[in-house]
PDB file of N, CA, C and O in Angstrom:
ATOM      1  N   MET A   1     -27.369  -0.994   3.062  1.00  0.00           N
ATOM      2  CA  MET A   1     -26.161  -0.763   3.584  1.00  0.00           C
ATOM      3  C   MET A   1     -25.257   0.290   2.765  1.00  0.00           C
ATOM      4  O   MET A   1     -25.484   0.504   1.575  1.00  0.00           O
ATOM      5  N   GLU A   2     -24.322   0.873   3.398  1.00  0.00           N
ATOM      6  CA  GLU A   2     -23.823   2.303   2.357  1.00  0.00           C
ATOM      7  C   GLU A   2     -22.475   1.550   1.879  1.00  0.00           C
ATOM      8  O   GLU A   2     -22.062   0.596   2.539  1.00  0.00           O
ATOM      9  N   LYS A   3     -21.869   1.945   0.844  1.00  0.00           N
ATOM     10  CA  LYS A   3     -20.563   1.272   0.136  1.00  0.00           C
ATOM     11  C   LYS A   3     -19.447   2.592   0.674  1.00  0.00           C
ATOM     12  O   LYS A   3     -20.126   3.618   0.724  1.00  0.00           O
ATOM     13  N   LYS A   4     -18.044   2.875   1.067  1.00  0.00           N
ATOM     14  CA  LYS A   4     -17.486   3.526   1.387  1.00  0.00           C
ATOM     15  C   LYS A   4     -16.649   3.715   0.091  1.00  0.00           C
ATOM     16  O   LYS A   4     -16.562   2.774  -0.698  1.00  0.00           O
ATOM     17  N   ALA A   5     -15.966   5.020  -0.183  1.00  0.00           N
ATOM     18  CA  ALA A   5     -14.956   5.017  -1.027  1.00  0.00           C
ATOM     19  C   ALA A   5     -13.853   4.503  -1.165  1.00  0.00           C
ATOM     20  O   ALA A   5     -13.097   4.602  -0.198  1.00  0.00           O
ATOM     21  N   ASP A   6     -13.545   4.052  -1.925  1.00  0.00           N
ATOM     22  CA  ASP A   6     -12.118   3.142  -1.856  1.00  0.00           C
ATOM     23  C   ASP A   6     -11.046   4.417  -2.286  1.00  0.00           C
ATOM     24  O   ASP A   6     -11.112   4.985  -3.377  1.00  0.00           O
ATOM     25  N   LYS A   7     -10.206   4.700  -1.389  1.00  0.00           N
ATOM     26  CA  LYS A   7      -9.194   6.042  -1.855  1.00  0.00           C
ATOM     27  C   LYS A   7      -8.012   5.335  -2.642  1.00  0.00           C
ATOM     28  O   LYS A   7      -7.436   6.103  -3.411  1.00  0.00           O
ATOM     29  N   ASP A   8      -7.563   4.133  -2.618  1.00  0.00           N
ATOM     30  CA  ASP A   8      -6.628   3.556  -3.530  1.00  0.00           C
ATOM     31  C   ASP A   8      -7.047   3.391  -4.513  1.00  0.00           C
ATOM     32  O   ASP A   8      -6.102   3.087  -5.241  1.00  0.00           O
ATOM     33  N   ARG A   9      -8.387   3.397  -5.325  1.00  0.00           N
ATOM     34  CA  ARG A   9      -8.643   3.038  -6.124  1.00  0.00           C
ATOM     35  C   ARG A   9      -8.516   3.942  -7.813  1.00  0.00           C
ATOM     36  O   ARG A   9      -9.572   4.487  -8.135  1.00  0.00           O
ATOM     37  N   GLN A  10      -7.766   4.043  -8.453  1.00  0.00           N
ATOM     38  CA  GLN A  10      -7.306   4.899  -9.376  1.00  0.00           C
ATOM     39  C   GLN A  10      -8.622   4.945 -10.700  1.00  0.00           C
ATOM     40  O   GLN A  10      -8.825   3.983 -11.441  1.00  0.00           O
ATOM     41  N   SER A  11      -9.466   6.367 -10.777  1.00  0.00           N
ATOM     42  CA  SER A  11     -10.217   6.764 -11.478  1.00  0.00           C
ATOM     43  C   SER A  11      -9.771   7.065 -13.340  1.00  0.00           C
ATOM     44  O   SER A  11      -9.054   8.006 -13.683  1.00  0.00           O
ATOM     45  N   THR A  12     -10.214   6.322 -14.064  1.00  0.00           N
ATOM     46  CA  THR A  12      -9.842   6.827 -15.504  1.00  0.00           C
ATOM     47  C   THR A  12     -11.403   6.449 -16.316  1.00  0.00           C
ATOM     48  O   THR A  12     -12.109   5.446 -16.214  1.00  0.00           O
ATOM     49  N   ILE A  13     -11.563   7.588 -17.065  1.00  0.00           N
ATOM     50  CA  ILE A  13     -12.592   7.695 -17.922  1.00  0.00           C
ATOM     51  C   ILE A  13     -12.197   7.039 -19.388  1.00  0.00           C
ATOM     52  O   ILE A  13     -11.263   7.437 -20.084  1.00  0.00           O
ATOM     53  N   TYR A  14     -13.088   5.960 -19.715  1.00  0.00           N
ATOM     54  CA  TYR A  14     -12.863   5.770 -21.458  1.00  0.00           C
ATOM     55  C   TYR A  14     -13.746   5.672 -22.399  1.00  0.00           C
ATOM     56  O   TYR A  14     -14.742   4.966 -22.238  1.00  0.00           O
ATOM     57  N   GLU A  15     -13.617   6.078 -23.065  1.00  0.00           N
ATOM     58  CA  GLU A  15     -14.957   6.255 -24.172  1.00  0.00           C
ATOM     59  C   GLU A  15     -14.873   5.570 -25.505  1.00  0.00           C
ATOM     60  O   GLU A  15     -14.039   6.033 -26.283  1.00  0.00           O
ATOM     61  N   HIS A  16     -15.695   4.403 -25.960  1.00  0.00           N
ATOM     62  CA  HIS A  16     -15.180   3.620 -27.003  1.00  0.00           C
ATOM     63  C   HIS A  16     -16.370   3.377 -27.884  1.00  0.00           C
ATOM     64  O   HIS A  16     -17.414   2.758 -27.674  1.00  0.00           O
ATOM     65  N   THR A  17     -16.050   3.851 -28.635  1.00  0.00           N
ATOM     66  CA  THR A  17     -17.334   3.812 -29.966  1.00  0.00           C
ATOM     67  C   THR A  17     -16.845   2.805 -30.899  1.00  0.00           C
ATOM     68  O   THR A  17     -15.876   2.762 -31.657  1.00  0.00           O
ATOM     69  N   VAL A  18     -18.223   1.651 -30.498  1.00  0.00           N
ATOM     70  CA  VAL A  18     -17.898   0.441 -32.048  1.00  0.00           C
ATOM     71  C   VAL A  18     -19.056   0.912 -33.114  1.00  0.00           C
ATOM     72  O   VAL A  18     -20.277   0.912 -32.957  1.00  0.00           O
ATOM     73  N   PRO A  19     -18.352   1.275 -34.138  1.00  0.00           N
ATOM     74  CA  PRO A  19     -18.929   1.622 -35.642  1.00  0.00           C
ATOM     75  C   PRO A  19     -20.169   0.631 -35.808  1.00  0.00           C
ATOM     76  O   PRO A  19     -20.204  -0.520 -35.374  1.00  0.00           O
ATOM     77  N   ASP A  20     -21.129   1.250 -36.478  1.00  0.00           N
ATOM     78  CA  ASP A  20     -22.350   0.512 -36.993  1.00  0.00           C
ATOM     79  C   ASP A  20     -21.870  -0.632 -38.083  1.00  0.00           C
ATOM     80  O   ASP A  20     -21.264  -0.369 -39.122  1.00  0.00           O
ATOM     81  N   GLY A  21     -22.262  -1.972 -37.641  1.00  0.00           N
ATOM     82  CA  GLY A  21     -21.851  -3.182 -38.275  1.00  0.00           C
ATOM     83  C   GLY A  21     -20.560  -3.591 -37.804  1.00  0.00           C
ATOM     84  O   GLY A  21     -20.099  -4.657 -38.212  1.00  0.00           O
ATOM     85  N   GLN A  22     -19.987  -2.954 -37.083  1.00  0.00           N
ATOM     86  CA  GLN A  22     -18.862  -3.814 -36.297  1.00  0.00           C
ATOM     87  C   GLN A  22     -18.896  -4.215 -35.077  1.00  0.00           C
ATOM     88  O   GLN A  22     -17.834  -4.245 -34.454  1.00  0.00           O
ATOM     89  N   HIS A  23     -19.848  -4.528 -34.584  1.00  0.00           N
ATOM     90  CA  HIS A  23     -20.470  -5.224 -33.080  1.00  0.00           C
ATOM     91  C   HIS A  23     -19.501  -6.727 -33.127  1.00  0.00           C
ATOM     92  O   HIS A  23     -19.174  -7.429 -34.084  1.00  0.00           O
ATOM     93  N   THR A  24     -19.283  -6.825 -31.972  1.00  0.00           N
ATOM     94  CA  THR A  24     -18.598  -8.149 -31.691  1.00  0.00           C
ATOM     95  C   THR A  24     -19.055  -9.255 -31.222  1.00  0.00           C
ATOM     96  O   THR A  24     -18.381 -10.285 -31.245  1.00  0.00           O
ATOM     97  N   ASP A  25     -20.083  -9.203 -30.804  1.00  0.00           N
ATOM     98  CA  ASP A  25     -20.461 -10.608 -30.175  1.00  0.00           C
ATOM     99  C   ASP A  25     -20.128 -11.361 -29.123  1.00  0.00           C
ATOM    100  O   ASP A  25     -20.307 -12.555 -28.883  1.00  0.00           O
ATOM    101  N   ILE A  26     -19.389 -10.108 -28.263  1.00  0.00           N
ATOM    102  CA  ILE A  26     -18.672 -10.586 -27.242  1.00  0.00           C
ATOM    103  C   ILE A  26     -19.342 -10.208 -26.047  1.00  0.00           C
ATOM    104  O   ILE A  26     -20.355  -9.527 -26.206  1.00  0.00           O
ATOM    105  N   ARG A  27     -18.984 -10.516 -24.801  1.00  0.00           N
ATOM    106  CA  ARG A  27     -19.669 -10.272 -23.451  1.00  0.00           C
ATOM    107  C   ARG A  27     -18.914  -8.917 -22.897  1.00  0.00           C
ATOM    108  O   ARG A  27     -17.686  -8.933 -22.821  1.00  0.00           O
ATOM    109  N   LEU A  28     -19.680  -7.703 -22.495  1.00  0.00           N
ATOM    110  CA  LEU A  28     -19.247  -6.522 -22.089  1.00  0.00           C
ATOM    111  C   LEU A  28     -18.155  -6.588 -21.022  1.00  0.00           C
ATOM    112  O   LEU A  28     -17.643  -5.486 -20.830  1.00  0.00           O
ATOM    113  N   ASP A  29     -17.738  -7.422 -20.394  1.00  0.00           N
ATOM    114  CA  ASP A  29     -16.844  -7.847 -19.360  1.00  0.00           C
ATOM    115  C   ASP A  29     -15.180  -8.166 -19.912  1.00  0.00           C
ATOM    116  O   ASP A  29     -14.054  -7.939 -19.469  1.00  0.00           O
ATOM    117  N   LYS A  30     -15.899  -8.979 -21.425  1.00  0.00           N
ATOM    118  CA  LYS A  30     -14.424  -9.652 -22.024  1.00  0.00           C
ATOM    119  C   LYS A  30     -13.861  -8.238 -22.876  1.00  0.00           C
ATOM    120  O   LYS A  30     -12.685  -7.888 -22.974  1.00  0.00           O
ATOM    121  N   TYR A  31     -14.933  -7.624 -23.390  1.00  0.00           N
ATOM    122  CA  TYR A  31     -14.347  -6.390 -24.332  1.00  0.00           C
ATOM    123  C   TYR A  31     -13.776  -5.487 -23.864  1.00  0.00           C
ATOM    124  O   TYR A  31     -12.917  -5.003 -24.601  1.00  0.00           O
ATOM    125  N   ILE A  32     -13.929  -4.934 -22.681  1.00  0.00           N
ATOM    126  CA  ILE A  32     -13.480  -4.140 -22.236  1.00  0.00           C
ATOM    127  C   ILE A  32     -12.130  -4.808 -21.328  1.00  0.00           C
ATOM    128  O   ILE A  32     -11.269  -4.023 -20.930  1.00  0.00           O
ATOM    129  N   THR A  33     -12.043  -5.837 -21.122  1.00  0.00           N
ATOM    130  CA  THR A  33     -10.550  -6.682 -20.765  1.00  0.00           C
ATOM    131  C   THR A  33      -9.837  -6.588 -21.888  1.00  0.00           C
ATOM    132  O   THR A  33      -8.617  -6.677 -21.749  1.00  0.00           O
ATOM    133  N   SER A  34     -10.166  -6.467 -22.720  1.00  0.00           N
ATOM    134  CA  SER A  34      -9.293  -6.685 -24.192  1.00  0.00           C
ATOM    135  C   SER A  34      -8.750  -5.561 -24.520  1.00  0.00           C
ATOM    136  O   SER A  34      -7.683  -5.692 -25.119  1.00  0.00           O
ATOM    137  N   PHE A  35      -9.235  -4.093 -24.274  1.00  0.00           N
ATOM    138  CA  PHE A  35      -8.519  -2.989 -24.724  1.00  0.00           C
ATOM    139  C   PHE A  35      -7.938  -2.298 -23.587  1.00  0.00           C
ATOM    140  O   PHE A  35      -7.120  -1.432 -23.897  1.00  0.00           O
ATOM    141  N   VAL A  36      -8.150  -2.462 -22.377  1.00  0.00           N
ATOM    142  CA  VAL A  36      -7.805  -1.786 -21.182  1.00  0.00           C
ATOM    143  C   VAL A  36      -6.581  -2.033 -20.690  1.00  0.00           C
ATOM    144  O   VAL A  36      -6.616  -2.819 -19.743  1.00  0.00           O
ATOM    145  N   GLU A  37      -5.597  -1.683 -20.960  1.00  0.00           N
ATOM    146  CA  GLU A  37      -4.275  -2.423 -20.201  1.00  0.00           C
ATOM    147  C   GLU A  37      -4.295  -2.810 -19.015  1.00  0.00           C
ATOM    148  O   GLU A  37      -5.318  -2.299 -18.560  1.00  0.00           O
ATOM    149  N   ASN A  38      -3.825  -3.376 -18.243  1.00  0.00           N
ATOM    150  CA  ASN A  38      -3.767  -4.262 -16.941  1.00  0.00           C
ATOM    151  C   ASN A  38      -4.891  -4.136 -16.350  1.00  0.00           C
ATOM    152  O   ASN A  38      -4.911  -4.092 -15.120  1.00  0.00           O
ATOM    153  N   ALA A  39      -6.031  -4.054 -17.073  1.00  0.00           N
ATOM    154  CA  ALA A  39      -7.681  -4.500 -16.325  1.00  0.00           C
ATOM    155  C   ALA A  39      -8.005  -6.098 -16.342  1.00  0.00           C
ATOM    156  O   ALA A  39      -8.437  -6.675 -17.340  1.00  0.00           O
ATOM    157  N   SER A  40      -7.682  -6.852 -14.851  1.00  0.00           N
ATOM    158  CA  SER A  40      -8.371  -7.998 -14.824  1.00  0.00           C
ATOM    159  C   SER A  40      -9.809  -7.945 -15.117  1.00  0.00           C
ATOM    160  O   SER A  40     -10.439  -6.901 -14.948  1.00  0.00           O
ATOM    161  N   ARG A  41     -10.465  -9.237 -15.635  1.00  0.00           N
ATOM    162  CA  ARG A  41     -11.591  -9.235 -15.787  1.00  0.00           C
ATOM    163  C   ARG A  41     -12.602  -9.187 -14.173  1.00  0.00           C
ATOM    164  O   ARG A  41     -13.712  -8.659 -14.112  1.00  0.00           O
ATOM    165  N   THR A  42     -12.054  -9.710 -13.254  1.00  0.00           N
ATOM    166  CA  THR A  42     -12.685  -9.478 -12.052  1.00  0.00           C
ATOM    167  C   THR A  42     -13.026  -8.177 -11.932  1.00  0.00           C
ATOM    168  O   THR A  42     -14.199  -7.821 -11.821  1.00  0.00           O
ATOM    169  N   LYS A  43     -11.937  -7.298 -11.946  1.00  0.00           N
ATOM    170  CA  LYS A  43     -12.212  -5.598 -11.732  1.00  0.00           C
ATOM    171  C   LYS A  43     -12.977  -4.971 -12.564  1.00  0.00           C
ATOM    172  O   LYS A  43     -13.664  -4.001 -12.245  1.00  0.00           O
ATOM    173  N   VAL A  44     -12.908  -5.628 -14.061  1.00  0.00           N
ATOM    174  CA  VAL A  44     -13.865  -4.913 -14.799  1.00  0.00           C
ATOM    175  C   VAL A  44     -15.106  -5.452 -14.300  1.00  0.00           C
ATOM    176  O   VAL A  44     -15.969  -4.594 -14.111  1.00  0.00           O
ATOM    177  N   GLN A  45     -15.463  -6.759 -14.010  1.00  0.00           N
ATOM    178  CA  GLN A  45     -16.864  -7.117 -13.745  1.00  0.00           C
ATOM    179  C   GLN A  45     -17.015  -6.367 -12.305  1.00  0.00           C
ATOM    180  O   GLN A  45     -18.132  -5.860 -12.202  1.00  0.00           O
ATOM    181  N   GLU A  46     -16.305  -6.195 -11.337  1.00  0.00           N
ATOM    182  CA  GLU A  46     -16.542  -5.392 -10.152  1.00  0.00           C
ATOM    183  C   GLU A  46     -17.409  -3.867 -10.568  1.00  0.00           C
ATOM    184  O   GLU A  46     -18.395  -3.527  -9.913  1.00  0.00           O
ATOM    185  N   ALA A  47     -16.972  -3.176 -11.540  1.00  0.00           N
ATOM    186  CA  ALA A  47     -16.801  -1.723 -11.995  1.00  0.00           C
ATOM    187  C   ALA A  47     -18.111  -1.990 -12.558  1.00  0.00           C
ATOM    188  O   ALA A  47     -19.077  -1.518 -11.959  1.00  0.00           O
ATOM    189  N   ILE A  48     -18.304  -2.676 -13.619  1.00  0.00           N
ATOM    190  CA  ILE A  48     -19.898  -2.803 -14.500  1.00  0.00           C
ATOM    191  C   ILE A  48     -20.679  -3.176 -12.978  1.00  0.00           C
ATOM    192  O   ILE A  48     -21.291  -2.228 -12.485  1.00  0.00           O
ATOM    193  N   SER A  49     -20.693  -4.092 -12.439  1.00  0.00           N
ATOM    194  CA  SER A  49     -21.869  -4.220 -11.588  1.00  0.00           C
ATOM    195  C   SER A  49     -21.770  -3.133 -10.237  1.00  0.00           C
ATOM    196  O   SER A  49     -22.644  -3.139  -9.371  1.00  0.00           O
ATOM    197  N   ASP A  50     -21.023  -2.549 -10.207  1.00  0.00           N
ATOM    198  CA  ASP A  50     -21.073  -1.050  -9.333  1.00  0.00           C
ATOM    199  C   ASP A  50     -21.455   0.045  -9.884  1.00  0.00           C
ATOM    200  O   ASP A  50     -21.477   1.158  -9.359  1.00  0.00           O
ATOM    201  N   GLY A  51     -21.840  -0.315 -11.212  1.00  0.00           N
ATOM    202  CA  GLY A  51     -22.884   1.173 -11.932  1.00  0.00           C
ATOM    203  C   GLY A  51     -21.461   2.071 -12.696  1.00  0.00           C
ATOM    204  O   GLY A  51     -21.712   3.246 -12.963  1.00  0.00           O
ATOM    205  N   TYR A  52     -20.091   1.593 -13.029  1.00  0.00           N
ATOM    206  CA  TYR A  52     -19.078   2.467 -13.559  1.00  0.00           C
ATOM    207  C   TYR A  52     -19.052   2.241 -14.783  1.00  0.00           C
ATOM    208  O   TYR A  52     -18.122   2.779 -15.383  1.00  0.00           O
ATOM    209  N   VAL A  53     -19.875   1.521 -15.479  1.00  0.00           N
ATOM    210  CA  VAL A  53     -19.866   1.160 -16.739  1.00  0.00           C
ATOM    211  C   VAL A  53     -21.087   1.394 -17.472  1.00  0.00           C
ATOM    212  O   VAL A  53     -22.116   0.864 -17.053  1.00  0.00           O
ATOM    213  N   SER A  54     -21.120   2.159 -18.575  1.00  0.00           N
ATOM    214  CA  SER A  54     -22.368   2.198 -19.141  1.00  0.00           C
ATOM    215  C   SER A  54     -22.083   2.042 -20.523  1.00  0.00           C
ATOM    216  O   SER A  54     -21.028   2.450 -21.010  1.00  0.00           O
ATOM    217  N   VAL A  55     -23.206   1.322 -21.357  1.00  0.00           N
ATOM    218  CA  VAL A  55     -23.567   1.380 -23.047  1.00  0.00           C
ATOM    219  C   VAL A  55     -24.438   2.183 -23.620  1.00  0.00           C
ATOM    220  O   VAL A  55     -25.627   1.918 -23.446  1.00  0.00           O
ATOM    221  N   ASN A  56     -24.218   2.882 -24.109  1.00  0.00           N
ATOM    222  CA  ASN A  56     -25.724   4.250 -24.328  1.00  0.00           C
ATOM    223  C   ASN A  56     -26.127   4.699 -23.239  1.00  0.00           C
ATOM    224  O   ASN A  56     -27.344   4.844 -23.126  1.00  0.00           O
ATOM    225  N   GLY A  57     -25.382   5.007 -22.273  1.00  0.00           N
ATOM    226  CA  GLY A  57     -25.902   5.776 -21.450  1.00  0.00           C
ATOM    227  C   GLY A  57     -26.713   4.866 -20.293  1.00  0.00           C
ATOM    228  O   GLY A  57     -27.146   5.386 -19.264  1.00  0.00           O
ATOM    229  N   ASN A  58     -26.847   3.569 -20.572  1.00  0.00           N
ATOM    230  CA  ASN A  58     -27.693   2.630 -19.720  1.00  0.00           C
ATOM    231  C   ASN A  58     -26.503   1.673 -19.161  1.00  0.00           C
ATOM    232  O   ASN A  58     -25.477   1.406 -19.786  1.00  0.00           O
ATOM    233  N   GLN A  59     -26.882   1.156 -17.713  1.00  0.00           N
ATOM    234  CA  GLN A  59     -26.173   0.348 -16.995  1.00  0.00           C
ATOM    235  C   GLN A  59     -26.608  -1.107 -17.561  1.00  0.00           C
ATOM    236  O   GLN A  59     -27.769  -1.515 -17.586  1.00  0.00           O
ATOM    237  N   GLU A  60     -25.509  -1.789 -17.995  1.00  0.00           N
ATOM    238  CA  GLU A  60     -25.663  -3.218 -18.112  1.00  0.00           C
ATOM    239  C   GLU A  60     -25.427  -4.167 -17.523  1.00  0.00           C
ATOM    240  O   GLU A  60     -25.738  -3.846 -16.376  1.00  0.00           O
ATOM    241  N   LYS A  61     -24.969  -5.472 -17.485  1.00  0.00           N
ATOM    242  CA  LYS A  61     -24.910  -6.595 -16.961  1.00  0.00           C
ATOM    243  C   LYS A  61     -23.426  -7.133 -17.857  1.00  0.00           C
ATOM    244  O   LYS A  61     -23.168  -6.923 -19.042  1.00  0.00           O
ATOM    245  N   ASN A  62     -22.635  -7.850 -16.875  1.00  0.00           N
ATOM    246  CA  ASN A  62     -21.832  -8.487 -17.314  1.00  0.00           C
ATOM    247  C   ASN A  62     -21.561  -8.873 -18.430  1.00  0.00           C
ATOM    248  O   ASN A  62     -20.581  -8.685 -19.151  1.00  0.00           O
ATOM    249  N   SER A  63     -22.973  -9.731 -18.617  1.00  0.00           N
ATOM    250  CA  SER A  63     -22.623 -10.546 -19.836  1.00  0.00           C
ATOM    251  C   SER A  63     -23.572  -9.862 -20.728  1.00  0.00           C
ATOM    252  O   SER A  63     -24.434 -10.623 -21.166  1.00  0.00           O
ATOM    253  N   TYR A  64     -23.677  -8.358 -21.211  1.00  0.00           N
ATOM    254  CA  TYR A  64     -24.142  -7.856 -22.065  1.00  0.00           C
ATOM    255  C   TYR A  64     -23.643  -8.026 -23.371  1.00  0.00           C
ATOM    256  O   TYR A  64     -22.515  -7.574 -23.566  1.00  0.00           O
ATOM    257  N   ILE A  65     -24.309  -8.657 -24.453  1.00  0.00           N
ATOM    258  CA  ILE A  65     -23.390  -8.706 -26.087  1.00  0.00           C
ATOM    259  C   ILE A  65     -23.057  -7.676 -26.597  1.00  0.00           C
ATOM    260  O   ILE A  65     -24.036  -7.099 -27.070  1.00  0.00           O
ATOM    261  N   MET A  66     -22.030  -7.089 -26.752  1.00  0.00           N
ATOM    262  CA  MET A  66     -21.714  -5.766 -27.538  1.00  0.00           C
ATOM    263  C   MET A  66     -21.777  -6.393 -29.086  1.00  0.00           C
ATOM    264  O   MET A  66     -21.578  -5.662 -30.057  1.00  0.00           O
TER     265      MET A  66
END
């Protein structure tokens, strides 16, 4: 099944570096929601599941611990 592009969705690229020794032990979806203004956790989870989010170049699950 092919997905159609959502023309109303705005795309913004964020790059965030967590310095060594400052990892948070928090889920990826919660972590992103905490620093992206106006981001709902549901939308962040969808973006992660759809492959729009990567960690060190790898696609991870919502539950990935930062």
